[in-house]
N, C-alpha and C positions, 0 to 999 in steps of 0.2 A: 598660453603662449610664451610669455616671458620667462615664467618658470622653466620649461622645458628648455628654452636657450639658455638660460643660466647653468642648468643641470648639465647640458651639452659642454658649455665652455669649461666648467671644473672637470669634467672627464678628460676635456683636450688639455687643460693645464697640468694635469697629473700626469698625463702622457708624456707632454713636454717636461715635466720635471723627472721623470724617468730617463729622459735623452740627456738632461744637463748632469745627472748623477752618476749615468754610465760614461759620460765623457772624460778624457783625461786632459785637465787644461794643460799640462806640462808638454803634451805633443800635439795640442789643439793648435791647427795654422791659424794664425790671425794675420791679419792687414790691417794698415794705417787709412782712415779716412782723412780728416783733415791734418792730423799730425799723430805723435807717438802716443798722445794720452786719450786719442778717439779710435777705438778699436772695434773689430768684427771678427767673429772666429768662424769658423765652418759649422760649429754647433749652433750660432745665431741661424745663420743660413738654412740648416736642415730642420730645427724646430719650426722657424717660420713656414716652410715648405709643407711640415706635416699639418702645422695648424690651418694654414689655407686651404690645402686638399680636403682636410677634412669638413671644415666651414663651407667650402662652396660646393662641396658635394651635395651635404643634407640642407643648405639654404642656397639654392642656387640664384636666387633673384635678389639676394642680398649683395652690396658692395663690400670689398676689402681693402683695408688701408693699413700696410705693414710697414716697420721701419726698413728691412731690407729690400723690400720691393717697390719702396717709393721712388718716383722720378719728379725731378724739379717740374713744378706745375701743377702736381697732382692737389685736387682741394677734397674737402670733405663736402657732400651733398647732403640734400634734404632724405634721400633714400636711406631705409635701415642699411647700416655700416658697422661690420665688424672691424674694429682697429687693435693691433696687435704690436707687441713688441716682446719678441721672442726670448731675450734675454736683457731685462734692465739691469745694468750693473755689470756690463761685459769686462769692465777692468777688473773689478771684484773677482767676477769667475775666472778669468784669466791667473789671477794670483792665489785663487782659491780661498779666497775672503768669505766667508757663507752669508753673505747679504746681498743675494741677486734672487732675481724672481722674473717669472712669465707673466705678462699684464697683458689681459684680452678682455676688451668692451664691446656693447654694442650700442651705437648710437641713433637716433632719430630724431629727423629736423635739425640735426647738427647738435643735440643735446645728449649726454651720456642717459642711457636707461638701465644698463646692466654693467657690473664690474667684476672681474675676477682676479686677483692677484695672490700668487702662489711661490712660496719660498721654500724650494725642495729640500733644501740643506737645513733647514729649521723646522719643515713639516707645518709651515703656517698656512692656512689659506685664507685670505679675505674675500668676502663677497658680499654683493648689495644688488637689489631690485628696487627701481624708483617706487617711492611710497611704500615698501614692505621691509624697510630697515636693513642695517648691515651686519655683518657676524663673522666673527675669527672661529676658524676650526682648526684647534691646534694638532701636534703630531699624535696626542694620545686619542684622538677623536672626541675632546671635548669642545662642544660649541657655544659661544660666548657671545652675547649682544653687545654692538659697540655704541657708545664707548664702554670701556672696561669698568669705569665707576658709574653706576647708574645715576647719580648726582655728582655732577662735575663739579671740582672746586672752581671758587671765584677766579675771574681773568681780569688781575687788576690793573697790572702794567706789565711791560716787558720786563720790568726790573723781576718779576716772579717767574720768568718763562725760559724754558728750555727751547733754543732756536736749531733748527736744521737750516744750513746753508750748503749748496754743493759748489763746486770750483768749476767744472766745466773744462772743456777741452782749449778755450780760448784763454791764452795766458799773458796777452797785451793787449794795449788800447784801453778806450774809454771805459769800456764796459768791464774789464777786469781790474781797472781802477777803482770802479764804483762797487764791484762785488768784494774787494779786499778792504777798500776805506771803511764801508758799511760795517764788514765783520768785526775790524778793529774797533769801530763807535759802539757796536753793540756789545762788544765785552768790555770796554772802559770803565772805569767807574763813573757813577754819576758825578762826582766832585769835580771830575777832570772832562765834565760834558758828554760822557757816554751813557747808555741804557743800563750798564752792568747786569746783563742778563745771565741767568744762572749759570750757563755754558753754551757753546755752540757745538752741534753735532755735526759731521759730514757723512753720512751712511753709505754713497755713492749709488744709489738707486733712487730717483725721483717717485717711482710707483710705490716704494715702501715706503718713503718719507711720507707720503699722502696717507697712506694706510696707517701709519704711526701716530699722525695726528689725530685720525680718526678714534683709534683705541684711547687716546688720551695721553700716550707715553711721551709725545713730544706737543710743545704748544702750538708753535708757529715754524711755518717752512716757507723760507722767502727764496724766489727761485726766478731768475731770467735767462731765456736762452734752449730749454730743452723742447721738446716738441708733442706734438698731441697724443701719439703713442706712450711716452713717459709718464701722462697724468690722467689719461682719460678713465681708466678702470678706478684708477684711486680717486678722482674727482667724483664718482657718484657714490663709491664707499665713504668718503668723509662727509658729502652731505646727508646721506643717509643715517650717518652717524652723531647729525645736529650741527656740524662744521659747517665753514662757510669759504669761499674762494672769491678774494679780490685780486685785483692786479699787483704785480711787483712795483709798479710805476704808479706814484700819486695821483689821486683824482678819479680813478676807472674802478667801479663799483661793479661793472658788468663785464669781465674779461672773456674771451672766446676761448673755445678750447684749442684752435690753432693760433691764438694769440702769442705764445711763447713767453708769457709773465704771468707769474702766478704767485699769490701770497695766501696759503692755507692755515686757517686758524680754527683750534680744535672748538667742540662744543661748549657753548656757555651761554650766557645769556645775551642777547643780541646788542645790546649797548656796551657790554664789555668787549665782545668781540670787535666792534668797530671802533671801539677805543683804542684797543691794541694797534688795530690797521693805522688808524691816524696818527698814533705814536711813532710807529715807523717810518710812514709816509713825511712826517714832519722832520725826522731826522734826515730824510733824502734831501730835503729842501728842493731845490731846481734841478737836481740831478736825475736823470733818466736812464734806464736801460735804453739801446737802440738795437732791435732786432726787427 
C-alpha cells in the first residue's frame, strides 16, 4: 500500500513539475502574504488544487493539509494525511532561480511515512518510504540510494560543516536578531569565538535543504519559522538516509512536525550527530526562537 501511494505521489509531483515548467514567472500574478518577501503565485494555487483534486479522488478517506488551503487553527491529526507544499521556494520561482520544488508527504499518527520532493528545473526527484530507504532519481533516469556516499565521512565538528540557513520573511525582532547573529557566529573564526564553518548556504527551499542534507551535500540545516509542509517530505527522506532531526532550540531532541523548529543533520555516527547538535546549541546559550 505504501509503495502504491509513493508511486502516486511521484506521478502527481511530476505533473506539478510540468505545471511549474509551463508557467511564465515573469507574468505569473503574485500576492504578498505577510510582506514583500513572503509571496504566493497563481501557479502555487493551481498546483495545490491539482494535487488535492487527484489525491482526494484516489484516497477519499485521507485528510489533506496544504499550504495554500491552510486555515488558522488547522492541525495535523492521527488519520492518514497528505501534506502538500505546491511550490517550496516561491521567491526562487518568481525570480527564475531554479532551486524550487513540489513537496508531498503522507503522515500517519503525526509522523511522516512517505516523502516526495521534486525539482523540475534540475530534474531531481527525492523519495522515501519509512523503513525502505531514500533515493534520488536524476534527470537522466539514474536512481541512487541516499546518502550519495555509502560510507559518510566523519562529522567531527561544526568547523568541518557546510551549513544551510534560510532568512525567512520575518526581518526584524528577536527571531531575526537570533538568526543573523548565529549566522555571523557560525561563520566567524574560532580565534574570534565562532565556529568557522566551511560556509553557509541559503538555497531558498527548506524542502530541498532537507534533501541536500539527506544526500550528504550539506552537513547541517538550522531553521526556525517554516511550516510542516516545508519539511514533512524532507524529514522522512533525511531519516531514511541515516540523518536525524533535532530542534533548532537547545535541549529538545524530539521536535514535532508542526513545531516550526528544525535542526537537520546528515548521516553519520549517532555520537557525531549529537555532538554537532550540542555544539550548535551551546553557541546559542540561553537564546531561543519564539514561534
